[in-house]
N, CA, C and O atoms as a CHARMM CRD file, in Angstrom:
* protein
*
  400
    1    1 UNK  N    124.81900  62.73900 120.78100 PROA 1      0.00000
    2    1 UNK  CA   123.51400  62.86900 120.14900 PROA 1      0.00000
    3    1 UNK  C    122.46300  62.16500 121.01000 PROA 1      0.00000
    4    1 UNK  O    122.68100  61.04900 121.48300 PROA 1      0.00000
    5    2 UNK  N    121.34800  62.81300 121.20200 PROA 2      0.00000
    6    2 UNK  CA   120.28800  62.26200 122.03800 PROA 2      0.00000
    7    2 UNK  C    119.55800  61.15200 121.28300 PROA 2      0.00000
    8    2 UNK  O    119.43500  61.18100 120.05900 PROA 2      0.00000
    9    3 UNK  N    119.09100  60.19700 122.03400 PROA 3      0.00000
   10    3 UNK  CA   118.35300  59.08400 121.44400 PROA 3      0.00000
   11    3 UNK  C    116.98400  59.57800 120.96700 PROA 3      0.00000
   12    3 UNK  O    116.35400  60.42900 121.59400 PROA 3      0.00000
   13    4 UNK  N    116.54900  59.02100 119.84700 PROA 4      0.00000
   14    4 UNK  CA   115.24400  59.40000 119.31300 PROA 4      0.00000
   15    4 UNK  C    114.13300  58.66900 120.05400 PROA 4      0.00000
   16    4 UNK  O    114.24500  57.48200 120.36200 PROA 4      0.00000
   17    5 UNK  N    113.07900  59.38900 120.32700 PROA 5      0.00000
   18    5 UNK  CA   111.91700  58.74900 120.93300 PROA 5      0.00000
   19    5 UNK  C    111.10500  58.06900 119.84300 PROA 5      0.00000
   20    5 UNK  O    111.36100  58.26000 118.65400 PROA 5      0.00000
   21    6 UNK  N    110.14900  57.29500 120.24700 PROA 6      0.00000
   22    6 UNK  CA   109.29700  56.61400 119.27000 PROA 6      0.00000
   23    6 UNK  C    108.51200  57.62200 118.42800 PROA 6      0.00000
   24    6 UNK  O    108.23700  57.38000 117.25200 PROA 6      0.00000
   25    7 UNK  N    108.15700  58.74700 119.03700 PROA 7      0.00000
   26    7 UNK  CA   107.40800  59.77300 118.30100 PROA 7      0.00000
   27    7 UNK  C    108.28200  60.42200 117.22900 PROA 7      0.00000
   28    7 UNK  O    107.81100  60.70300 116.12600 PROA 7      0.00000
   29    8 UNK  N    109.54200  60.65800 117.55200 PROA 8      0.00000
   30    8 UNK  CA   110.47300  61.22100 116.56800 PROA 8      0.00000
   31    8 UNK  C    110.65700  60.26700 115.40000 PROA 8      0.00000
   32    8 UNK  O    110.68100  60.69200 114.24500 PROA 8      0.00000
   33    9 UNK  N    110.78800  58.98200 115.69300 PROA 9      0.00000
   34    9 UNK  CA   110.96400  57.99900 114.62000 PROA 9      0.00000
   35    9 UNK  C    109.72100  57.89500 113.74400 PROA 9      0.00000
   36    9 UNK  O    109.83000  57.74100 112.52700 PROA 9      0.00000
   37   10 UNK  N    108.54200  57.97600 114.35300 PROA 10     0.00000
   38   10 UNK  CA   107.30900  57.91900 113.57200 PROA 10     0.00000
   39   10 UNK  C    107.14400  59.16900 112.70500 PROA 10     0.00000
   40   10 UNK  O    106.69600  59.07600 111.56200 PROA 10     0.00000
   41   11 UNK  N    107.49800  60.32000 113.23600 PROA 11     0.00000
   42   11 UNK  CA   107.33700  61.57100 112.49400 PROA 11     0.00000
   43   11 UNK  C    108.29700  61.69100 111.32500 PROA 11     0.00000
   44   11 UNK  O    108.00900  62.42000 110.37600 PROA 11     0.00000
   45   12 UNK  N    109.43400  60.99600 111.36200 PROA 12     0.00000
   46   12 UNK  CA   110.37700  61.05400 110.25300 PROA 12     0.00000
   47   12 UNK  C    109.77300  60.50300 108.97800 PROA 12     0.00000
   48   12 UNK  O    110.08300  60.98700 107.89000 PROA 12     0.00000
   49   13 UNK  N    108.92500  59.50800 109.09100 PROA 13     0.00000
   50   13 UNK  CA   108.35500  58.85300 107.92200 PROA 13     0.00000
   51   13 UNK  C    107.08300  59.52800 107.41700 PROA 13     0.00000
   52   13 UNK  O    106.64500  59.25500 106.29900 PROA 13     0.00000
   53   14 UNK  N    106.49500  60.38700 108.20800 PROA 14     0.00000
   54   14 UNK  CA   105.26500  61.07000 107.79400 PROA 14     0.00000
   55   14 UNK  C    105.60500  62.24800 106.88800 PROA 14     0.00000
   56   14 UNK  O    106.64600  62.88600 107.04600 PROA 14     0.00000
   57   15 UNK  N    104.71600  62.52800 105.94000 PROA 15     0.00000
   58   15 UNK  CA   104.94400  63.70400 105.08900 PROA 15     0.00000
   59   15 UNK  C    104.76000  64.98000 105.90300 PROA 15     0.00000
   60   15 UNK  O    104.02500  65.00000 106.89000 PROA 15     0.00000
   61   16 UNK  N    105.43400  66.03700 105.47600 PROA 16     0.00000
   62   16 UNK  CA   105.32300  67.31900 106.16200 PROA 16     0.00000
   63   16 UNK  C    103.91700  67.87900 105.96400 PROA 16     0.00000
   64   16 UNK  O    103.33400  67.70500 104.89400 PROA 16     0.00000
   65   17 UNK  N    103.36300  68.54800 106.97500 PROA 17     0.00000
   66   17 UNK  CA   102.01900  69.11300 106.81600 PROA 17     0.00000
   67   17 UNK  C    102.01700  70.21900 105.76600 PROA 17     0.00000
   68   17 UNK  O    102.99700  70.94300 105.59300 PROA 17     0.00000
   69   18 UNK  N    100.89900  70.32600 105.07800 PROA 18     0.00000
   70   18 UNK  CA   100.76800  71.35500 104.05300 PROA 18     0.00000
   71   18 UNK  C    100.42100  72.68400 104.71100 PROA 18     0.00000
   72   18 UNK  O     99.88400  72.69500 105.81900 PROA 18     0.00000
   73   19 UNK  N    100.71100  73.79600 104.05900 PROA 19     0.00000
   74   19 UNK  CA   100.35400  75.09400 104.64000 PROA 19     0.00000
   75   19 UNK  C     98.85400  75.20200 104.84000 PROA 19     0.00000
   76   19 UNK  O     98.08400  74.56800 104.11800 PROA 19     0.00000
   77   20 UNK  N     98.43300  75.99700 105.80900 PROA 20     0.00000
   78   20 UNK  CA    97.01400  76.09000 106.14800 PROA 20     0.00000
   79   20 UNK  C     96.29100  77.18800 105.38800 PROA 20     0.00000
   80   20 UNK  O     95.12400  77.45500 105.67300 PROA 20     0.00000
   81   21 UNK  N     96.94700  77.83600 104.42400 PROA 21     0.00000
   82   21 UNK  CA    96.28100  78.88000 103.65000 PROA 21     0.00000
   83   21 UNK  C     95.17400  78.25400 102.81000 PROA 21     0.00000
   84   21 UNK  O     95.39200  77.22200 102.17500 PROA 21     0.00000
   85   22 UNK  N     93.98200  78.86600 102.79700 PROA 22     0.00000
   86   22 UNK  CA    92.88300  78.30400 102.01500 PROA 22     0.00000
   87   22 UNK  C     93.20600  78.30700 100.52200 PROA 22     0.00000
   88   22 UNK  O     93.93800  79.16500 100.02900 PROA 22     0.00000
   89   23 UNK  N     92.65700  77.35300  99.83300 PROA 23     0.00000
   90   23 UNK  CA    92.88800  77.23500  98.39600 PROA 23     0.00000
   91   23 UNK  C     92.25500  78.41400  97.66800 PROA 23     0.00000
   92   23 UNK  O     91.33000  79.04900  98.17300 PROA 23     0.00000
   93   24 UNK  N     92.77100  78.69500  96.47100 PROA 24     0.00000
   94   24 UNK  CA    92.26300  79.82600  95.69700 PROA 24     0.00000
   95   24 UNK  C     90.79300  79.63600  95.34300 PROA 24     0.00000
   96   24 UNK  O     90.02900  80.60100  95.31100 PROA 24     0.00000
   97   25 UNK  N     90.39400  78.38100  95.07600 PROA 25     0.00000
   98   25 UNK  CA    88.99700  78.11800  94.74100 PROA 25     0.00000
   99   25 UNK  C     88.08100  78.46400  95.90600 PROA 25     0.00000
  100   25 UNK  O     86.98500  78.98700  95.70500 PROA 25     0.00000
  101   26 UNK  N     88.53100  78.17200  97.12900 PROA 26     0.00000
  102   26 UNK  CA    87.71800  78.49700  98.29600 PROA 26     0.00000
  103   26 UNK  C     87.55000  80.00100  98.43900 PROA 26     0.00000
  104   26 UNK  O     86.46100  80.47700  98.75900 PROA 26     0.00000
  105   27 UNK  N     88.61600  80.75000  98.20500 PROA 27     0.00000
  106   27 UNK  CA    88.53100  82.19800  98.31500 PROA 27     0.00000
  107   27 UNK  C     87.69400  82.78200  97.19200 PROA 27     0.00000
  108   27 UNK  O     86.96500  83.75100  97.40200 PROA 27     0.00000
  109   28 UNK  N     87.78900  82.20500  96.00400 PROA 28     0.00000
  110   28 UNK  CA    86.96700  82.67100  94.88600 PROA 28     0.00000
  111   28 UNK  C     85.49600  82.42100  95.18800 PROA 28     0.00000
  112   28 UNK  O     84.65400  83.28600  94.94500 PROA 28     0.00000
  113   29 UNK  N     85.18700  81.25700  95.71200 PROA 29     0.00000
  114   29 UNK  CA    83.81000  80.93400  96.07800 PROA 29     0.00000
  115   29 UNK  C     83.31900  81.85500  97.18300 PROA 29     0.00000
  116   29 UNK  O     82.17800  82.31500  97.15300 PROA 29     0.00000
  117   30 UNK  N     84.17600  82.12100  98.15300 PROA 30     0.00000
  118   30 UNK  CA    83.80700  83.01400  99.25300 PROA 30     0.00000
  119   30 UNK  C     83.49800  84.41800  98.72600 PROA 30     0.00000
  120   30 UNK  O     82.51500  85.03500  99.13800 PROA 30     0.00000
  121   31 UNK  N     84.33100  84.91900  97.82300 PROA 31     0.00000
  122   31 UNK  CA    84.08500  86.24300  97.25000 PROA 31     0.00000
  123   31 UNK  C     82.80800  86.24700  96.42800 PROA 31     0.00000
  124   31 UNK  O     82.01600  87.18400  96.52400 PROA 31     0.00000
  125   32 UNK  N     82.59500  85.22000  95.62500 PROA 32     0.00000
  126   32 UNK  CA    81.38700  85.14100  94.79900 PROA 32     0.00000
  127   32 UNK  C     80.13800  85.11400  95.66500 PROA 32     0.00000
  128   32 UNK  O     79.17700  85.83000  95.38700 PROA 32     0.00000
  129   33 UNK  N     80.14000  84.29900  96.70900 PROA 33     0.00000
  130   33 UNK  CA    78.97400  84.23600  97.59000 PROA 33     0.00000
  131   33 UNK  C     78.72400  85.57700  98.26400 PROA 33     0.00000
  132   33 UNK  O     77.57400  85.98500  98.42500 PROA 33     0.00000
  133   34 UNK  N     79.79000  86.26300  98.65600 PROA 34     0.00000
  134   34 UNK  CA    79.61500  87.57000  99.28600 PROA 34     0.00000
  135   34 UNK  C     79.01400  88.56500  98.29900 PROA 34     0.00000
  136   34 UNK  O     78.11500  89.32800  98.65500 PROA 34     0.00000
  137   35 UNK  N     79.50700  88.56100  97.06200 PROA 35     0.00000
  138   35 UNK  CA    78.97900  89.49000  96.05400 PROA 35     0.00000
  139   35 UNK  C     77.49800  89.21700  95.80900 PROA 35     0.00000
  140   35 UNK  O     76.69100  90.14700  95.78200 PROA 35     0.00000
  141   36 UNK  N     77.14100  87.95700  95.63000 PROA 36     0.00000
  142   36 UNK  CA    75.74900  87.61100  95.30600 PROA 36     0.00000
  143   36 UNK  C     74.81400  87.87100  96.48500 PROA 36     0.00000
  144   36 UNK  O     73.70500  88.37100  96.29500 PROA 36     0.00000
  145   37 UNK  N     75.24700  87.53900  97.68500 PROA 37     0.00000
  146   37 UNK  CA    74.35300  87.62100  98.84600 PROA 37     0.00000
  147   37 UNK  C     74.34400  88.98600  99.53500 PROA 37     0.00000
  148   37 UNK  O     73.33500  89.35900 100.13300 PROA 37     0.00000
  149   38 UNK  N     75.44100  89.73300  99.46400 PROA 38     0.00000
  150   38 UNK  CA    75.52900  90.95900 100.25300 PROA 38     0.00000
  151   38 UNK  C     75.66900  92.24100  99.44900 PROA 38     0.00000
  152   38 UNK  O     75.43800  93.32400  99.98700 PROA 38     0.00000
  153   39 UNK  N     76.03400  92.15300  98.19000 PROA 39     0.00000
  154   39 UNK  CA    76.22600  93.35400  97.39600 PROA 39     0.00000
  155   39 UNK  C     75.00900  93.53000  96.50700 PROA 39     0.00000
  156   39 UNK  O     74.76300  92.70600  95.62700 PROA 39     0.00000
  157   40 UNK  N     74.23900  94.59800  96.72400 PROA 40     0.00000
  158   40 UNK  CA    72.97400  94.75200  96.00900 PROA 40     0.00000
  159   40 UNK  C     73.04400  95.70600  94.81500 PROA 40     0.00000
  160   40 UNK  O     72.02200  95.95800  94.17700 PROA 40     0.00000
  161   41 UNK  N     74.20800  96.23300  94.50500 PROA 41     0.00000
  162   41 UNK  CA    74.34300  97.14500  93.37000 PROA 41     0.00000
  163   41 UNK  C     74.72700  96.36800  92.10700 PROA 41     0.00000
  164   41 UNK  O     75.25800  95.26200  92.20700 PROA 41     0.00000
  165   42 UNK  N     74.47200  96.92300  90.93300 PROA 42     0.00000
  166   42 UNK  CA    74.73900  96.18800  89.68900 PROA 42     0.00000
  167   42 UNK  C     76.22200  96.09000  89.33000 PROA 42     0.00000
  168   42 UNK  O     76.61500  95.21300  88.56100 PROA 42     0.00000
  169   43 UNK  N     77.05200  96.98800  89.88400 PROA 43     0.00000
  170   43 UNK  CA    78.48900  96.94000  89.60500 PROA 43     0.00000
  171   43 UNK  C     79.25000  96.92900  90.92400 PROA 43     0.00000
  172   43 UNK  O     78.71300  97.27300  91.97700 PROA 43     0.00000
  173   44 UNK  N     80.52900  96.52100  90.83900 PROA 44     0.00000
  174   44 UNK  CA    81.38200  96.50800  92.02200 PROA 44     0.00000
  175   44 UNK  C     82.80000  96.88900  91.60100 PROA 44     0.00000
  176   44 UNK  O     83.23300  96.58400  90.49000 PROA 44     0.00000
  177   45 UNK  N     83.50400  97.55100  92.49100 PROA 45     0.00000
  178   45 UNK  CA    84.88800  97.94600  92.21900 PROA 45     0.00000
  179   45 UNK  C     85.83000  97.17400  93.13800 PROA 45     0.00000
  180   45 UNK  O     85.42200  96.62800  94.16300 PROA 45     0.00000
  181   46 UNK  N     87.09700  97.14400  92.74400 PROA 46     0.00000
  182   46 UNK  CA    88.10800  96.50800  93.59400 PROA 46     0.00000
  183   46 UNK  C     88.19900  97.23400  94.92600 PROA 46     0.00000
  184   46 UNK  O     88.41900  96.61100  95.96400 PROA 46     0.00000
  185   47 UNK  N     88.03300  98.54200  94.89700 PROA 47     0.00000
  186   47 UNK  CA    88.07700  99.32400  96.13400 PROA 47     0.00000
  187   47 UNK  C     86.93600  98.93600  97.07700 PROA 47     0.00000
  188   47 UNK  O     87.14400  98.83900  98.28600 PROA 47     0.00000
  189   48 UNK  N     85.74100  98.71500  96.54300 PROA 48     0.00000
  190   48 UNK  CA    84.60300  98.31800  97.37300 PROA 48     0.00000
  191   48 UNK  C     84.82600  96.93600  97.98600 PROA 48     0.00000
  192   48 UNK  O     84.46500  96.70100  99.14000 PROA 48     0.00000
  193   49 UNK  N     85.41300  96.03100  97.22500 PROA 49     0.00000
  194   49 UNK  CA    85.71200  94.70300  97.76500 PROA 49     0.00000
  195   49 UNK  C     86.73400  94.81900  98.88600 PROA 49     0.00000
  196   49 UNK  O     86.61400  94.16000  99.91900 PROA 49     0.00000
  197   50 UNK  N     87.74400  95.66300  98.67500 PROA 50     0.00000
  198   50 UNK  CA    88.76500  95.84800  99.68900 PROA 50     0.00000
  199   50 UNK  C     88.24900  96.51100 100.94700 PROA 50     0.00000
  200   50 UNK  O     88.79500  96.30500 102.03100 PROA 50     0.00000
  201   51 UNK  N     87.20500  97.30100 100.81100 PROA 51     0.00000
  202   51 UNK  CA    86.66400  98.01300 101.98100 PROA 51     0.00000
  203   51 UNK  C     85.53200  97.25400 102.67000 PROA 51     0.00000
  204   51 UNK  O     85.48200  97.19200 103.89900 PROA 51     0.00000
  205   52 UNK  N     84.62600  96.67800 101.88000 PROA 52     0.00000
  206   52 UNK  CA    83.42700  96.05800 102.44500 PROA 52     0.00000
  207   52 UNK  C     83.38300  94.54100 102.29200 PROA 52     0.00000
  208   52 UNK  O     82.49300  93.90200 102.85400 PROA 52     0.00000
  209   53 UNK  N     84.30700  93.95200 101.55500 PROA 53     0.00000
  210   53 UNK  CA    84.26500  92.53600 101.21800 PROA 53     0.00000
  211   53 UNK  C     84.53100  91.61300 102.39100 PROA 53     0.00000
  212   53 UNK  O     84.62100  92.06100 103.53400 PROA 53     0.00000
  213   54 UNK  N     84.65600  90.32300 102.10800 PROA 54     0.00000
  214   54 UNK  CA    84.94800  89.34700 103.16400 PROA 54     0.00000
  215   54 UNK  C     86.22700  89.72600 103.90400 PROA 54     0.00000
  216   54 UNK  O     87.20000  90.16300 103.28800 PROA 54     0.00000
  217   55 UNK  N     86.22600  89.56200 105.19700 PROA 55     0.00000
  218   55 UNK  CA    87.34100  90.00500 106.03700 PROA 55     0.00000
  219   55 UNK  C     88.70000  89.48900 105.59500 PROA 55     0.00000
  220   55 UNK  O     89.64400  90.27900 105.58600 PROA 55     0.00000
  221   56 UNK  N     88.87500  88.22500 105.22700 PROA 56     0.00000
  222   56 UNK  CA    90.21900  87.76600 104.82800 PROA 56     0.00000
  223   56 UNK  C     90.75400  88.45900 103.57000 PROA 56     0.00000
  224   56 UNK  O     91.96100  88.44400 103.32700 PROA 56     0.00000
  225   57 UNK  N     89.87600  89.06100 102.77400 PROA 57     0.00000
  226   57 UNK  CA    90.30600  89.67800 101.51900 PROA 57     0.00000
  227   57 UNK  C     90.50700  91.18200 101.63700 PROA 57     0.00000
  228   57 UNK  O     91.04900  91.80200 100.72300 PROA 57     0.00000
  229   58 UNK  N     90.08900  91.76500 102.72100 PROA 58     0.00000
  230   58 UNK  CA    90.15800  93.22000 102.83900 PROA 58     0.00000
  231   58 UNK  C     91.59400  93.70700 102.78400 PROA 58     0.00000
  232   58 UNK  O     92.50100  93.10700 103.36000 PROA 58     0.00000
  233   59 UNK  N     91.77300  94.81400 102.07200 PROA 59     0.00000
  234   59 UNK  CA    93.06700  95.49400 101.95300 PROA 59     0.00000
  235   59 UNK  C     94.15500  94.62900 101.33700 PROA 59     0.00000
  236   59 UNK  O     95.33500  94.86100 101.59900 PROA 59     0.00000
  237   60 UNK  N     93.80000  93.65100 100.53700 PROA 60     0.00000
  238   60 UNK  CA    94.79000  92.84000  99.82700 PROA 60     0.00000
  239   60 UNK  C     94.48800  92.94800  98.33200 PROA 60     0.00000
  240   60 UNK  O     93.86800  92.06000  97.74500 PROA 60     0.00000
  241   61 UNK  N     94.92600  94.03000  97.73800 PROA 61     0.00000
  242   61 UNK  CA    94.57700  94.35200  96.35300 PROA 61     0.00000
  243   61 UNK  C     95.02500  93.27800  95.37600 PROA 61     0.00000
  244   61 UNK  O     94.28600  92.92400  94.45800 PROA 61     0.00000
  245   62 UNK  N     96.20800  92.76600  95.56600 PROA 62     0.00000
  246   62 UNK  CA    96.72300  91.74900  94.64100 PROA 62     0.00000
  247   62 UNK  C     95.83900  90.50400  94.65100 PROA 62     0.00000
  248   62 UNK  O     95.51700  89.96600  93.59200 PROA 62     0.00000
  249   63 UNK  N     95.44700  90.04400  95.83600 PROA 63     0.00000
  250   63 UNK  CA    94.57600  88.86900  95.93800 PROA 63     0.00000
  251   63 UNK  C     93.19600  89.16900  95.35700 PROA 63     0.00000
  252   63 UNK  O     92.61000  88.32400  94.68100 PROA 63     0.00000
  253   64 UNK  N     92.67700  90.36500  95.61700 PROA 64     0.00000
  254   64 UNK  CA    91.36500  90.74300  95.08200 PROA 64     0.00000
  255   64 UNK  C     91.39100  90.70500  93.55300 PROA 64     0.00000
  256   64 UNK  O     90.46900  90.18000  92.92800 PROA 64     0.00000
  257   65 UNK  N     92.44100  91.25800  92.95400 PROA 65     0.00000
  258   65 UNK  CA    92.51800  91.26900  91.48800 PROA 65     0.00000
  259   65 UNK  C     92.66700  89.86500  90.92200 PROA 65     0.00000
  260   65 UNK  O     92.11700  89.57000  89.86100 PROA 65     0.00000
  261   66 UNK  N     93.40000  88.99300  91.60700 PROA 66     0.00000
  262   66 UNK  CA    93.52400  87.60200  91.15300 PROA 66     0.00000
  263   66 UNK  C     92.18500  86.87900  91.22700 PROA 66     0.00000
  264   66 UNK  O     91.82800  86.14500  90.30600 PROA 66     0.00000
  265   67 UNK  N     91.44600  87.07800  92.30600 PROA 67     0.00000
  266   67 UNK  CA    90.15900  86.40400  92.46200 PROA 67     0.00000
  267   67 UNK  C     89.12100  86.94800  91.48800 PROA 67     0.00000
  268   67 UNK  O     88.33100  86.18700  90.93100 PROA 67     0.00000
  269   68 UNK  N     89.12100  88.25800  91.28200 PROA 68     0.00000
  270   68 UNK  CA    88.15800  88.81500  90.32800 PROA 68     0.00000
  271   68 UNK  C     88.49900  88.38300  88.90500 PROA 68     0.00000
  272   68 UNK  O     87.60000  88.23600  88.07700 PROA 68     0.00000
  273   69 UNK  N     89.77700  88.17900  88.60700 PROA 69     0.00000
  274   69 UNK  CA    90.16200  87.66100  87.28800 PROA 69     0.00000
  275   69 UNK  C     89.55400  86.27600  87.07700 PROA 69     0.00000
  276   69 UNK  O     89.09000  85.95700  85.98300 PROA 69     0.00000
  277   70 UNK  N     89.55800  85.45800  88.12600 PROA 70     0.00000
  278   70 UNK  CA    88.95000  84.12800  88.02900 PROA 70     0.00000
  279   70 UNK  C     87.43700  84.23700  87.82300 PROA 70     0.00000
  280   70 UNK  O     86.85500  83.44700  87.07900 PROA 70     0.00000
  281   71 UNK  N     86.80300  85.20800  88.47700 PROA 71     0.00000
  282   71 UNK  CA    85.35800  85.38800  88.30200 PROA 71     0.00000
  283   71 UNK  C     85.02800  85.93900  86.92100 PROA 71     0.00000
  284   71 UNK  O     83.95600  85.65400  86.38600 PROA 71     0.00000
  285   72 UNK  N     85.92800  86.72000  86.33700 PROA 72     0.00000
  286   72 UNK  CA    85.73600  87.19100  84.96300 PROA 72     0.00000
  287   72 UNK  C     85.81700  86.00300  84.00600 PROA 72     0.00000
  288   72 UNK  O     85.01700  85.89800  83.07600 PROA 72     0.00000
  289   73 UNK  N     86.77800  85.11200  84.23100 PROA 73     0.00000
  290   73 UNK  CA    86.93800  83.94200  83.36200 PROA 73     0.00000
  291   73 UNK  C     85.73300  83.01300  83.41600 PROA 73     0.00000
  292   73 UNK  O     85.41000  82.36500  82.42100 PROA 73     0.00000
  293   74 UNK  N     85.06100  82.93800  84.57000 PROA 74     0.00000
  294   74 UNK  CA    83.88800  82.06900  84.69400 PROA 74     0.00000
  295   74 UNK  C     82.59100  82.77400  84.30700 PROA 74     0.00000
  296   74 UNK  O     81.53200  82.14800  84.28800 PROA 74     0.00000
  297   75 UNK  N     82.66100  84.06300  83.99900 PROA 75     0.00000
  298   75 UNK  CA    81.48000  84.77500  83.52700 PROA 75     0.00000
  299   75 UNK  C     80.68500  85.50200  84.58500 PROA 75     0.00000
  300   75 UNK  O     79.65200  86.09100  84.26700 PROA 75     0.00000
  301   76 UNK  N     81.11800  85.48500  85.81600 PROA 76     0.00000
  302   76 UNK  CA    80.37400  86.15200  86.88400 PROA 76     0.00000
  303   76 UNK  C     80.57000  87.65700  86.89700 PROA 76     0.00000
  304   76 UNK  O     79.66600  88.39700  87.28500 PROA 76     0.00000
  305   77 UNK  N     81.72700  88.11100  86.48300 PROA 77     0.00000
  306   77 UNK  CA    82.00600  89.54800  86.42600 PROA 77     0.00000
  307   77 UNK  C     82.36000  89.93100  85.00400 PROA 77     0.00000
  308   77 UNK  O     83.04500  89.19100  84.29800 PROA 77     0.00000
  309   78 UNK  N     81.88200  91.11000  84.58600 PROA 78     0.00000
  310   78 UNK  CA    82.15700  91.62500  83.25000 PROA 78     0.00000
  311   78 UNK  C     82.88200  92.95800  83.42100 PROA 78     0.00000
  312   78 UNK  O     82.31700  93.89500  83.98700 PROA 78     0.00000
  313   79 UNK  N     84.12800  93.06000  82.94000 PROA 79     0.00000
  314   79 UNK  CA    84.88500  94.30200  83.11400 PROA 79     0.00000
  315   79 UNK  C     84.19500  95.49400  82.44500 PROA 79     0.00000
  316   79 UNK  O     83.63700  95.37400  81.35400 PROA 79     0.00000
  317   80 UNK  N     84.24400  96.63500  83.11700 PROA 80     0.00000
  318   80 UNK  CA    83.68000  97.87800  82.60900 PROA 80     0.00000
  319   80 UNK  C     84.82500  98.86900  82.42800 PROA 80     0.00000
  320   80 UNK  O     85.64500  99.02600  83.33300 PROA 80     0.00000
  321   81 UNK  N     84.90100  99.54200  81.27900 PROA 81     0.00000
  322   81 UNK  CA    85.93600 100.57300  81.12400 PROA 81     0.00000
  323   81 UNK  C     85.67200 101.72100  82.09800 PROA 81     0.00000
  324   81 UNK  O     84.52300 102.10600  82.31300 PROA 81     0.00000
  325   82 UNK  N     86.72100 102.25600  82.67500 PROA 82     0.00000
  326   82 UNK  CA    86.59200 103.35900  83.62100 PROA 82     0.00000
  327   82 UNK  C     87.39900 104.54300  83.12800 PROA 82     0.00000
  328   82 UNK  O     88.24900 104.40300  82.24800 PROA 82     0.00000
  329   83 UNK  N     87.13600 105.69400  83.68700 PROA 83     0.00000
  330   83 UNK  CA    87.84000 106.90700  83.26400 PROA 83     0.00000
  331   83 UNK  C     89.20700 107.02400  83.91200 PROA 83     0.00000
  332   83 UNK  O     90.01100 107.86300  83.50500 PROA 83     0.00000
  333   84 UNK  N     89.48800 106.19700  84.91400 PROA 84     0.00000
  334   84 UNK  CA    90.81400 106.19100  85.55900 PROA 84     0.00000
  335   84 UNK  C     91.55700 104.93300  85.14700 PROA 84     0.00000
  336   84 UNK  O     90.96000 103.86200  85.04400 PROA 84     0.00000
  337   85 UNK  N     92.84500 105.05600  84.91200 PROA 85     0.00000
  338   85 UNK  CA    93.62900 103.90100  84.48700 PROA 85     0.00000
  339   85 UNK  C     93.85000 102.89300  85.61600 PROA 85     0.00000
  340   85 UNK  O     94.11400 101.72000  85.35300 PROA 85     0.00000
  341   86 UNK  N     93.74400 103.33900  86.86800 PROA 86     0.00000
  342   86 UNK  CA    94.00300 102.44800  87.99400 PROA 86     0.00000
  343   86 UNK  C     92.73000 101.97900  88.69800 PROA 86     0.00000
  344   86 UNK  O     92.81200 101.35100  89.75400 PROA 86     0.00000
  345   87 UNK  N     91.57600 102.26800  88.14400 PROA 87     0.00000
  346   87 UNK  CA    90.30800 101.83700  88.74300 PROA 87     0.00000
  347   87 UNK  C     89.83800 100.56300  88.05800 PROA 87     0.00000
  348   87 UNK  O     89.87100 100.46400  86.83100 PROA 87     0.00000
  349   88 UNK  N     89.40500  99.59600  88.84100 PROA 88     0.00000
  350   88 UNK  CA    88.87700  98.34400  88.30800 PROA 88     0.00000
  351   88 UNK  C     87.41600  98.22600  88.72500 PROA 88     0.00000
  352   88 UNK  O     87.08700  98.27900  89.91000 PROA 88     0.00000
  353   89 UNK  N     86.54800  98.06500  87.73000 PROA 89     0.00000
  354   89 UNK  CA    85.11100  97.95900  87.99800 PROA 89     0.00000
  355   89 UNK  C     84.52400  96.87000  87.11800 PROA 89     0.00000
  356   89 UNK  O     84.93500  96.68700  85.97300 PROA 89     0.00000
  357   90 UNK  N     83.55400  96.14600  87.67300 PROA 90     0.00000
  358   90 UNK  CA    82.92700  95.04500  86.95600 PROA 90     0.00000
  359   90 UNK  C     81.42000  95.10300  87.09800 PROA 90     0.00000
  360   90 UNK  O     80.89600  95.53000  88.12700 PROA 90     0.00000
  361   91 UNK  N     80.72600  94.66900  86.05400 PROA 91     0.00000
  362   91 UNK  CA    79.27700  94.47000  86.11600 PROA 91     0.00000
  363   91 UNK  C     79.06300  93.05500  86.62200 PROA 91     0.00000
  364   91 UNK  O     79.75700  92.13000  86.20000 PROA 91     0.00000
  365   92 UNK  N     78.11400  92.88200  87.51700 PROA 92     0.00000
  366   92 UNK  CA    77.84800  91.57300  88.10800 PROA 92     0.00000
  367   92 UNK  C     76.79100  90.86300  87.25100 PROA 92     0.00000
  368   92 UNK  O     75.72100  91.41700  86.99900 PROA 92     0.00000
  369   93 UNK  N     77.09000  89.65200  86.81300 PROA 93     0.00000
  370   93 UNK  CA    76.15600  88.85600  86.01900 PROA 93     0.00000
  371   93 UNK  C     75.26800  88.07500  86.98500 PROA 93     0.00000
  372   93 UNK  O     75.61200  86.97400  87.41400 PROA 93     0.00000
  373   94 UNK  N     74.15100  88.64900  87.31000 PROA 94     0.00000
  374   94 UNK  CA    73.22400  88.00200  88.25300 PROA 94     0.00000
  375   94 UNK  C     72.41000  86.93800  87.54100 PROA 94     0.00000
  376   94 UNK  O     72.25400  86.98200  86.32000 PROA 94     0.00000
  377   95 UNK  N     71.89200  85.98500  88.29800 PROA 95     0.00000
  378   95 UNK  CA    71.02600  84.96600  87.73200 PROA 95     0.00000
  379   95 UNK  C     71.71500  83.67300  87.39300 PROA 95     0.00000
  380   95 UNK  O     71.04800  82.70000  87.04300 PROA 95     0.00000
  381   96 UNK  N     73.04400  83.62600  87.48500 PROA 96     0.00000
  382   96 UNK  CA    73.73800  82.37500  87.23500 PROA 96     0.00000
  383   96 UNK  C     73.64900  81.51800  88.48900 PROA 96     0.00000
  384   96 UNK  O     73.58500  82.05900  89.59300 PROA 96     0.00000
  385   97 UNK  N     73.64400  80.19300  88.34900 PROA 97     0.00000
  386   97 UNK  CA    73.60000  79.33600  89.54300 PROA 97     0.00000
  387   97 UNK  C     74.92200  79.40000  90.29800 PROA 97     0.00000
  388   97 UNK  O     75.98800  79.48000  89.68600 PROA 97     0.00000
  389   98 UNK  N     74.85200  79.36300  91.64200 PROA 98     0.00000
  390   98 UNK  CA    76.05400  79.42900  92.46200 PROA 98     0.00000
  391   98 UNK  C     76.87200  78.15200  92.37900 PROA 98     0.00000
  392   98 UNK  O     78.10200  78.20800  92.38700 PROA 98     0.00000
  393   99 UNK  N     76.21300  77.00100  92.29900 PROA 99     0.00000
  394   99 UNK  CA    76.98000  75.74000  92.22500 PROA 99     0.00000
  395   99 UNK  C     77.46700  75.52200  90.81200 PROA 99     0.00000
  396   99 UNK  O     76.85300  75.96700  89.84200 PROA 99     0.00000
  397  100 UNK  N     78.60000  74.81700  90.71700 PROA 100    0.00000
  398  100 UNK  CA    79.23200  74.63600  89.39900 PROA 100    0.00000
  399  100 UNK  C     78.70200  73.45000  88.66700 PROA 100    0.00000
  400  100 UNK  O     79.13400  73.17000  87.54900 PROA 100    0.00000
């Protein structure tokens, strides 16, 4: 067995680094800011977010639906009934302050 260097011994006691994936709150805030600043229509669909939304969220339907669920819970998005069972559309509640 090879002898441990001082760096190996120091690293044994340090906690393992956490994953670098951004927190859900950061992604929710990023989506909210994009909707408020860049989307000028009164409603938005999951498909529009997946096509035109922030780059890290594009084409990730599951993440988009999770983030929009959080925005519905905070009052920023209001679900709208659609004629298709697989279409998700929301009315944007404009005028709320961006900071919490």
